[in-house]
N, C-alpha and C positions, 0 to 999 in steps of 0.2 A: 665078384658076385657076393662075397661075404659081407661087404660094407652095407648094402641094402638090408640084408637080413638081420644084421646087428642093429640097425636103426629101428627096424620093426620091432624087434624083441624088446629094445630099450623103451620105445614108445609104449608098447603093451604093458610092460612092467610099471611104468610111471602112471599109466591110466588106471591100472588095477590098484596101485598103491593109493591114488587119490580116491578111488571108489570105496576101497576098504576103510580108509580113514573116515569117510563120511558115514559109514554104517557103524562105527564105534561110538563110544560115549559122546554125547554132544559137548562141543567146546563151550567155555564159559561165554555168555553173551557179551557182545562188544557193542559199545555206543555207536550209533550211526554217525558217519563222519561230520555231518552238520553240527550235531550236538557236541561231539568232542572238540570240533573247532571253535564253536561258540564258548564253550566252557574255557577252553585254552586261551582265547582272545580275551574273555572277560577276566580271567586270572592275571593275565599279562597287564591289561589296563589298570587293574586294581593295584598292582605293584608299582606301576608307573605313577599313579595318582597318589601323591604324598600327603594329601589333606588328612586332617584328623577325622576319625570315624565318629559319626553321630549314630549310636546303636538304636535302632527302632524296630518294633514289631511291624510286620507288613501293613496292618491297618493303620498304624501310626504314620508310617511313611507316606501312605496314600493320602491321608488326611492332611499332612504337612504339605504335600505337593498341591492339593487343592487349594489350600490357604495361600500358597505363594502364587498360584495362578490368580486368585481373587485380588491379591495385592497388585499384580501386574496390571490387572484390569483397572483398578483404582488409580494407578499411576497414569494410565491411558487416559482416564476421565480427568485427572488433575490437569494434564497437558492440554487436552482439548478445550477444557473450560478456561484454562489460563490464557489460551490463544486468543479468546474473545473477551477477556477480562470479566468473565462470569464468576466473581468471587464466591458467590453463594454456592455454586456447584463445585468449585475447587475445595471449599470447606467441608461439603458433604462427602465428597470422594476421599479426602484425606482422613476424615474421621473413620471411614471404614478400615483404615490401616492403623489408626490410632491406638493409644493405651487404653486398656480397661482391665478391671480385676479378672475377668474371665480369660482374657488373652494372656495376662501374666501368669495365671494358673496353668493354662495350656503350654506356654513357653517353659515353665519350670518342669512340667511333666515330660515334655518332649526332650529337654536338655538335661534331665537328671543324671545320665550316664556319660555326659561329655562336658568336662570342665570348661567353663567359660562360654559355652552356648547360650545358656539362659540370659546371661548379661548382654551378649550381642544381640539376641532376639529382642529383648526389652528396649535396647537402644534404638533399634529400628522403629519400634512403635512410638517412642518418644520423639524421634525426628520427624515422623508423620504428624504429630501434634504441632510441631513448628509450622508445617505447611498450613494447617487450619488456622493457626493463630495469625500468620501473615495474610491470609485470605480474609479473615475477619477485619483486619486493619486496611483491607483493600490495597495492599502493597505488593504490586506485581513483581518487582525485583526481588522482594524477600521470598515471595512464594517460590520463585525459581531457585533462589539460593538454598532454601529449605529442601526443595525437592532434589537438588543435586546432593545435599547431605544425606537424605533418605536413600537415594540410589547408591551413594558410597557405602552405606552400611549393608546394603544388599550385596554389593560386589565384595566386600570385606568377608562377609559371612560365607558366601559361595567359594571364595579363595581359601578359607580356613577349614571348612567342614564338607564332609560327603555322607550321604546317607549309608548306613551299613545295616542291612537286614538281618535281624537275629530271630531265633525261635523263643527266646525268653530274655528279659532284661535282668541285669545284675541287681541284686538286692542290696 
């Protein structure tokens, strides 16, 4: 008979201990498990991803992503126009990705804190100019070769750099 009463006493002590603990000073807040897991997974991925950091303020990173989506859309337009030998529209789409002084300025600004990025970004825009030049000559084979070079510059850049969000840029 002593065993059941010992169990009851131990259970009461444990329940009282838990109740008393909750009435003491509140414990430090703990992240919800989903946030902790997300942060941990993000940190792990960042450590696994050995590409060079491209430090950007959040608004710069968003702007860069929007530009890259526009470039992808231009590539899609180049392919669609090239498929039907519409060289005029190939050239128009390629020129949207091509070099300009304003684009060069933006690339320099975005890449200021990442050695080599600006040069790689400018190379992309110059390869897009080659697509437009081939389209002007109405040379479908050269259009596709230039498009391949352009896509290779995309691939090389994405293999080399990753966006790194920062609160401020180094001076």
